[in-house]
C-alpha positions as CSV (number, residue, x, y, z in Angstrom):
1,M,-11.4,-13.0,-11.0
2,S,-9.1,-10.0,-11.2
3,K,-9.7,-6.3,-11.2
4,K,-7.7,-3.5,-12.8
5,I,-6.7,-0.7,-10.4
6,G,-5.1,2.4,-11.9
7,L,-3.1,5.4,-10.6
8,H,-1.7,8.4,-12.3
9,I,1.9,9.1,-11.5
10,G,3.9,11.8,-13.2
11,G,1.2,12.4,-15.8
12,R,1.1,8.7,-16.8
13,R,-1.5,6.1,-15.9
14,F,-0.3,2.8,-14.4
15,D,-2.7,-0.1,-14.1
16,V,-2.3,-3.3,-12.1
17,D,-4.4,-6.4,-12.1
18,V,-5.2,-7.8,-8.7
19,E,-7.6,-10.4,-7.3
20,D,-11.1,-9.1,-6.3
21,D,-10.7,-9.5,-2.6
22,F,-7.4,-7.7,-2.5
23,A,-8.7,-5.0,-4.9
24,K,-11.1,-3.8,-2.3
25,F,-8.4,-3.5,0.3
26,L,-5.9,-2.0,-2.1
27,T,-8.3,0.6,-3.3
28,K,-9.1,1.7,0.3
29,E,-5.4,1.8,1.2
30,M,-4.4,3.7,-1.9
31,A,-7.0,6.4,-1.2
32,K,-5.2,7.1,2.1
33,D,-1.9,7.7,0.4
34,F,-2.6,9.0,-3.1
35,N,-4.8,11.2,-5.1
36,T,-6.9,8.4,-6.8
37,E,-8.8,10.9,-8.9
38,G,-5.9,12.9,-10.3
39,N,-2.1,13.0,-10.8
40,N,0.5,12.1,-8.2
41,D,4.1,13.3,-8.4
42,L,7.0,11.0,-7.6
43,K,7.5,12.6,-4.2
44,V,4.0,11.6,-3.2
45,V,4.5,8.0,-4.3
46,L,7.8,7.8,-2.4
47,Q,6.2,9.1,0.7
48,G,3.4,6.6,0.4
49,Y,5.9,3.8,-0.1
50,V,7.9,4.9,3.0
51,R,4.7,5.0,5.1
52,K,3.7,1.5,4.1
53,V,7.2,0.1,4.8
54,H,7.1,1.8,8.2
55,D,3.7,0.1,8.8
56,L,5.3,-3.3,7.9
57,Y,8.3,-2.6,10.1
58,T,6.0,-1.9,13.0
59,Q,4.0,-5.0,12.4
60,E,7.2,-7.1,12.2
61,K,8.5,-5.6,15.4
62,K,5.3,-6.4,17.3
63,M,5.2,-10.0,15.9
64,Q,8.8,-10.5,17.1
65,E,7.9,-9.2,20.5
66,L,5.0,-11.7,20.7
67,I,7.2,-14.5,19.5
68,D,9.8,-13.6,22.2
69,K,7.1,-13.7,24.9
70,I,5.8,-17.1,23.7
71,E,9.3,-18.6,23.7
72,I,10.0,-17.5,27.3
């Protein structure tokens, strides 16, 4: 099943359909970065995106360090 998650950006509402399991995780994560009850300007959205990409970068770096240790 899918669930609709919405966010207001620049005065417009944007909805995405995601699977139920992911919806719980996404809702929790979005609450950390965005105002889920009101409007978000584009600067807030960009900052949230950069934070998540930084998290991904950090995870990738740690995984590569583990892979390097395993290969030695």
